[in-house]
C-alpha positions in Angstrom: -81.7 -16.7 -69.2 -84.3 -19.9 -69.8 -87.9 -19.1 -69.9 -89.7 -21.6 -67.8 -94.1 -22.1 -67.3 -94.8 -23.5 -64.1 -97.7 -25.3 -63.4 -100.2 -23.0 -60.1 -100.9 -26.6 -59.0 -98.1 -28.9 -58.3 -94.9 -27.1 -60.2 -94.7 -29.1 -63.6 -92.4 -26.5 -66.2 -92.6 -26.6 -70.1 -89.8 -24.8 -70.6 -90.4 -23.8 -74.2 -93.0 -21.9 -73.0 -92.5 -17.8 -72.2 -95.6 -17.0 -72.2 -97.5 -17.8 -68.5 -101.5 -18.7 -68.2 -103.7 -21.9 -69.1 -102.5 -24.4 -70.9 -102.8 -28.5 -69.8 -100.5 -29.8 -67.3 -99.8 -33.7 -68.6 -99.3 -33.9 -63.8 -102.8 -32.6 -62.7 -104.3 -34.2 -65.8 -106.5 -30.9 -66.3 -106.2 -27.5 -67.7 -104.1 -25.2 -65.1 -102.6 -21.8 -64.9 -98.9 -21.5 -65.0 -97.3 -18.7 -64.1 -94.0 -17.6 -66.5 -90.8 -17.5 -65.2 -87.1 -16.0 -66.2 -84.4 -17.8 -64.6 -80.8 -16.7 -63.6 -82.4 -13.0 -64.4 -81.7 -11.9 -60.9 -85.6 -11.2 -60.8 -88.1 -12.5 -58.5 -91.9 -13.0 -60.6 -94.6 -11.3 -58.2 -97.3 -13.8 -57.9 -94.6 -17.0 -58.2 -92.0 -15.3 -55.2 -95.4 -15.0 -53.5 -97.1 -18.3 -54.0 -93.4 -20.5 -53.1 -92.4 -18.0 -49.9 -95.9 -19.4 -48.8 -95.2 -22.4 -49.1 
């Protein structure tokens, strides 16, 4: 399993962070909210899953 955080706005990911929260996004070039998720565990991260399902 691998832990990541994904930018709420553009989808940029960091693979060296495990906790969601506010981080500087180099793609948006500003502080953004990042959702945490774990790849390979079979779970669905609620807020991230809902956001992706709406698109």
